[in-house]
Structure formats: C-alpha cells, structure tokens
Backbone as CSV, one residue per row, in Angstrom:
resi,resn,N_x,N_y,N_z,CA_x,CA_y,CA_z,C_x,C_y,C_z
1,MET,-6.065,-15.583,-14.389,-6.434,-14.215,-14.121,-7.254,-14.114,-12.826
2,GLY,-8.101,-15.090,-12.596,-8.932,-15.034,-11.393,-8.107,-15.100,-10.120
3,ILE,-7.066,-15.927,-10.131,-6.217,-16.062,-8.945,-5.442,-14.771,-8.702
4,THR,-4.862,-14.208,-9.751,-4.094,-12.971,-9.566,-4.995,-11.813,-9.169
5,ASN,-6.205,-11.752,-9.729,-7.131,-10.691,-9.336,-7.576,-10.851,-7.887
6,THR,-7.721,-12.086,-7.441,-8.078,-12.324,-6.038,-6.986,-11.809,-5.115
7,PHE,-5.733,-12.131,-5.421,-4.633,-11.664,-4.582,-4.464,-10.156,-4.656
8,ALA,-4.795,-9.556,-5.784,-4.701,-8.096,-5.917,-5.815,-7.391,-5.158
9,THR,-6.937,-8.055,-4.961,-8.073,-7.455,-4.272,-7.969,-7.590,-2.754
10,LEU,-7.273,-8.592,-2.285,-7.172,-8.834,-0.836,-6.657,-7.631,-0.034
11,PRO,-5.615,-6.926,-0.478,-5.173,-5.769,0.315,-6.255,-4.704,0.470
12,GLY,-7.062,-4.506,-0.563,-8.148,-3.534,-0.466,-9.210,-3.948,0.530
13,ILE,-9.469,-5.232,0.616,-10.456,-5.734,1.578,-9.899,-5.656,2.997
14,ILE,-8.666,-6.060,3.169,-8.043,-6.060,4.490,-7.863,-4.639,5.012
15,ALA,-7.553,-3.698,4.126,-7.330,-2.310,4.534,-8.578,-1.699,5.154
16,VAL,-9.754,-2.086,4.683,-11.004,-1.568,5.245,-11.132,-1.986,6.708
17,TYR,-10.837,-3.232,7.005,-10.936,-3.719,8.384,-9.881,-3.076,9.279
18,ILE,-8.666,-2.931,8.766,-7.605,-2.310,9.560,-7.943,-0.852,9.839
19,THR,-8.450,-0.150,8.839,-8.843,1.244,9.031,-9.958,1.355,10.067
20,GLY,-10.938,0.481,9.979,-12.018,0.489,10.958,-11.525,0.225,12.358
21,TYR,-10.589,-0.714,12.490,-10.031,-1.024,13.809,-9.276,0.179,14.374
22,ILE,-8.472,0.819,13.539,-7.709,1.988,13.989,-8.652,3.108,14.404
23,LEU,-9.695,3.341,13.618,-10.645,4.399,13.950,-11.396,4.097,15.240
24,GLN,-11.729,2.836,15.455,-12.397,2.464,16.708,-11.467,2.638,17.899
25,ALA,-10.217,2.266,17.728,-9.264,2.312,18.835,-8.848,3.740,19.177
26,THR,-8.648,4.574,18.152,-8.129,5.919,18.406,-9.178,7.015,18.251
27,GLY,-10.189,6.782,17.424,-11.193,7.808,17.161,-10.696,8.928,16.280
28,SER,-9.568,8.706,15.595,-8.967,9.753,14.774,-8.422,9.152,13.480
29,TRP,-8.410,9.966,12.459,-7.875,9.535,11.169,-6.358,9.712,11.073
30,ASP,-5.739,10.335,12.051,-4.314,10.663,11.974,-3.445,9.440,11.701
31,LEU,-3.612,8.379,12.464,-2.780,7.189,12.298,-3.012,6.529,10.944
32,VAL,-4.243,6.558,10.455,-4.543,5.980,9.141,-3.759,6.712,8.061
33,PHE,-3.775,8.053,8.105,-3.066,8.827,7.089,-1.552,8.708,7.243
34,ILE,-1.067,8.596,8.465,0.376,8.419,8.678,0.834,7.080,8.114
35,MET,0.043,6.023,8.330,0.400,4.715,7.782,0.372,4.728,6.254
36,THR,-0.606,5.425,5.678,-0.684,5.541,4.226,0.521,6.303,3.686
37,ALA,0.876,7.385,4.342,2.046,8.156,3.917,3.319,7.328,4.045
38,GLY,3.418,6.528,5.098,4.594,5.665,5.282,4.702,4.613,4.192
39,ALA,3.585,4.010,3.817,3.604,3.005,2.752,3.990,3.640,1.417
40,THR,3.493,4.846,1.159,3.829,5.556,-0.068,5.305,5.949,-0.082
41,LEU,5.805,6.413,1.048,7.216,6.778,1.161,8.107,5.561,0.951
42,PHE,7.731,4.435,1.542,8.496,3.205,1.345,8.536,2.824,-0.133
43,GLY,7.394,2.897,-0.807,7.340,2.583,-2.237,8.205,3.512,-3.053
44,MET,8.209,4.793,-2.711,9.032,5.759,-3.434,10.518,5.462,-3.257
45,ILE,10.926,5.192,-2.033,12.342,4.899,-1.759,12.765,3.610,-2.452
46,PHE,11.924,2.585,-2.398,12.217,1.317,-3.064,12.394,1.534,-4.564
47,TYR,11.496,2.320,-5.150,11.580,2.613,-6.582,12.863,3.371,-6.905
48,LEU,13.193,4.372,-6.104,14.387,5.172,-6.376,15.661,4.346,-6.255
49,ILE,15.679,3.376,-5.365,16.875,2.550,-5.183,17.028,1.554,-6.328
50,PHE,15.939,0.904,-6.733,16.036,-0.200,-7.668,15.628,0.130,-9.103
51,ALA,15.114,1.307,-9.369,14.675,1.652,-10.730,15.895,1.937,-11.609
52,SER,15.690,1.718,-12.885,16.762,1.944,-13.836,16.170,2.527,-15.118
53,GLY,16.972,3.343,-15.785,16.525,3.919,-17.047,17.025,3.157,-18.256
54,GLU,17.636,1.999,-18.010,18.186,1.212,-19.128,17.073,0.496,-19.879
55,LYS,17.251,0.394,-21.195,16.291,-0.302,-22.029,16.451,-1.802,-21.794
56,GLN,15.338,-2.509,-21.534,15.397,-3.927,-21.244,15.117,-4.789,-22.460
57,PHE,14.255,-4.334,-23.350,13.877,-5.104,-24.517,14.097,-4.298,-25.775
58,ASP,14.365,-4.995,-26.872,14.533,-4.324,-28.168,13.234,-4.130,-28.870
C-alpha cells in the first residue's frame, strides 16, 4: 500500500511545481487551466472509447 500510495501522490506533488513554473513564466493562470481541461478531455475520450457496459463478474 505504501508503494502504490507514493506513486499516486507523485502527480500531485509534481503538478504544484509545474503550475508554479507556468505562473512564473507567463504570469497568468490561462495555460494552467487549458492544460487541466486538456487532461480532463483526454480522460473523457479515453473512457468513451474503451468503456463498456458489459458485466465482468458474476
């Protein structure tokens, strides 16, 4: 559990530094929100392509 929780926490830690870098470089939140929207859109499209309504287990 500790290893999986560590890997699950890393994106949250890295995102803070990336956001800070973007804000320092541009001085605006626009790119941060566009990147967030892009990641969400990618997740939605991936889900819509590969999701299924079939029952997997009895």
